[in-house]
N, C-alpha and C positions, 0 to 999 in steps of 0.2 A: 209590671212594665213590659211592653211587648218586645219580642226579640227583634234585633235589627237584621234587616235583609242584606245580603252580600252587597247589593248596590249601594245601600245606605252606608255600610262600613267602608266602601271605597271612597265615597264622598267625604266621610269624616277624616279619612286618611289624608285627603288632599286639603281639607279645610284647616286641620290643625297647624301645618307649617304657615299658612296664610295668616292665621290669628297670631301665631307666635311672631311673624315678621311685623305684623301691624303693632303688636304690643311693644316690640323692641324699637320701632320707629317712633312711637308715641314716647317711650321712656327717654330715648335720645333727645327729642324735642324738648321734653320737660326739664332733662338735665342741663340743656344748653341754655335755658333761661334762669337767671338768677332768682333765688327765692326773694319774696317780698321783704323778709326780715332774716337776720342772722344773729344768733347769740354768741358772745364772745366768752370763751372758756380759757383758763390758764394752761390746761393740758393740751387742747386741740385747736386753739385759735377760733375762727369764725365757723359756725355750723348752721345749717338751715333751722329755722325756728318755726315748727308747725303751730297752727292756732294763732298766727299773727298776721295782720293785714296793715297796710299803711293807709291812714285816713288823715287828710289835710297835712301831709308831711310828717306824720308822727306815727309810731307803732301803736297799734291797738292789739292787745294780747288777751286772749280768751281767759276768763277766770280759772278754768281748769288747768291751764298751763302755768300761771303765775307762781304757784308753790314749788314748781321744779326748776326755776331759773337759778343760776349760780350767783347768789347774792354775795356781796362782799361785806366787811366788817361795818360799813356804814348802811347796809340794808339796801344796796343798789346793785342792779344787774345791768350789764352793758349789752345793748342791742344796736346792731347796725341796720339802719332802714332809711330810705329816701336819700341816700347818698351821704349820710353822716351818722356819727355815733349818737345815741340816746342813752340816758340812764333811766331805768325803770324801777319803781319801788314795788314792794310786795302787794300794794293795792292797785298797781297798774298805772299810777301817775308816771308820766314821762316828761323828759326835758332834753332837747337837742344841746349837745355840748361840743366844745372844741375839740379837735382831734390833736393829740400830744403823744409823741413816741409811738405812733401807729396804732393808737388806741384812744379811748375816751379820756379827757382831761381828769387829773387826779384832784381829790379833795385836799386842799392846803389851808391850814388854819380854819378849818370849818366851812370854807367856801369853795366852790368849783365855778369855772367859766362856762356859761352857756349862751346860746343864741336865741333871740327873739327876732325873727326875720333876719335882716342883714346886721342887726346890732348885737354887741356883746355886753353881757352883764354877769353878775355874780349870784349864785343860788346856794342855799343851804343843802346839806345832805338829805334833807326831807323834800328837796326840789322846790323850796319856797323862795321866791325872788328877794334878795337881800336889799336892793334898791333899784331904781329904774335902770334898764339896759340902754345906755346912751353912747357906747363907745364903738369905734370901728375895729379896735383890737385892745387887747388887755392881757398883761402878764399875771401870773398867779401871785397871791399875797405872800410876802415874807416880812416877818417882824411887824405886822399890822398895816403895812403899806404895799400898794400895788402900782406898777407903772402902766399907763393907759394912753391911748391916742385917739384923735379924732382927725379925719382927712387923710389918714394913712391908707395904704393899699397894698395888696400882695404884690411882691416882686416876681422875678423869674426863678423858678425852682433850680436848685443845684443838682449835681449828678446823683445825690443820695435821695432826692425827692423833698428836701427841706426848702420851704418857701419863706424868703425873708419878707419883713414888713418895712415898707419904705414910706418916706415922706410923712407929711402931717404934723400935727401939733401934739407933742408928748408932754405929759404931766403925771403927778402922783396923787393917789387918793388914799383915804383911810377906809376902815371896814363899814363905814356908814356911807361911803361914796363921796365924802366931802374932799375937795382939793386941799392938799397940804404941801408945804415946802419939800423940795428934793432932799432926801436924806443925805447926810455926809457920807463920802466914800471912805472905806477903811484904808 
């Protein structure tokens, strides 16, 4: 390698600060933009998820990244993408789910609440649809029955960020999605 001349050394001395400034400016811009996907961990909350892009409103995660996601006992990892939580299986299958307690919905009685477009339905832990998603809102199952509604809408959030569901026609369904009588109150 040829020796650098004094003039070249001086130019290099001036170029380094410019390159450093350009790098810091780029890094600041990159940090200001939210990552396409974030993974939810128990220890640290939401973290940027490299190897993930949003395609048609759902996270698409690189096969090389899938083994390292923090899966729960049901084999699901929680990923935040496209403005909502999604569960992702070890094979990369994903499903948008309702947000509950500042995170993704819980699996209750083997089912969780998920979204297909604007409609709410129920899915197994394998992210298979239990029956057609036909509701505007749905509560989790308890003792084999869930309360659901059609024609209801989100109300005004309270000071803690909780949004009530208002109006509509409310009724109960069983685990097959069939309408059942209202259970007796204890």
